[in-house]
N, C-alpha and C positions, 0 to 999 in steps of 0.2 A: 622491477616494473619500469616500463618505458615512460617517457614524458607524456606520450599520447594516452597510455593506459591510466596514468595518474590523473590526467585532465578529465577523462571520461568518468573515472570513479568519483572524482570531486563533483562533477556535474550531477551525477545520479544521487550521490549522498545529499547534496544541497536540495534537490527536488524532494527526496524522501524525508528530510529533516523538517520540512514544512509541517506545521501542526495539522494533524489528521490525515496527511497524505497516505501513510502506510495503512491506516484504518480503512480508508476508502478502497484501496486496492484489496485489502483482506476481506472486506465486506462483499466484494464482487468475485471472489476466488472460485465460487461454485459454478460460474459460467452462465448463470441466469441473469438476464437484464433486470435492472431495478429502476423504478420511477424515482424522480427526485425525492419525493416524500419518503418512500420506502428506504432509499439509500440513506437519507438523513436519520431515519429511525435505526437502521442497521449500524451506522457509525456511532450514534449515541452522543449527545452533548454538543454536537456541531451546529452552529448557527447557519441559517440559509445563506448569508453573505459569505461565510468562510467556505461552505460547501461549494458555492458557485465558483469561488476563486480556485479551490483545489481541482474541481472538474475542468476548468479552463486550463490550468497548468498541466494536468495529466493528459488532457486531449492534445495540447500543443506538443507534449513530449512523445506522443504516439502510443500511450499506454492505455488510453480510455477512448471509447467511442460512444455515440448515441445511436441506438438501433430502435426498431419499432417497439420493443418491449421496455425500453428505457436505456439506462447507461450500462455498458458492458466493457469488459477488458478486450483489448486488441490481442493478437497473438503474442506480441512482445509483453503486454501486460500479464497475460497468462503465464508466460515463462518467468517473469519477475515474481509473481505470486507463488509459484512453485519454489523458487529460491528463498522467498521469505518463509515459506513452510519449513524449509530446512533449518532456518534460524529458530523457528518456533520449537522444533524438536530439540535443538541444542539448548535453547533457553530453559526448557523444562528439565532437561538433564542437569544443566548448570545450577538452576535454582534449588534442586533437591540436594545438591552437594553443598550448597551454601547454608542450608538450614540445619546444620549439625548442632546438637545441644552444646551449650557453653559449659566448659569444664571448670 
């Protein structure tokens, strides 16, 4: 992996490691816009202050936008959500392999 690729990966991971960032993206994966209140309910457990911060960070990163219906993913955000979906499938498979009975 080149230095440029490592830098880009580090920047993306730093963004996604922020509390609730991936949950916000995942809540919007279906493509329908959500109002602030609905998004807060979809994410669950997030304070309005934290949600405002995540929205700003994700908008600044070009992953989230505000449309007439509310907040929605940009094309880059949709692509990221699809890739997170791949992680979800892997996580399910991995978790089932970890829950083997103790001998």
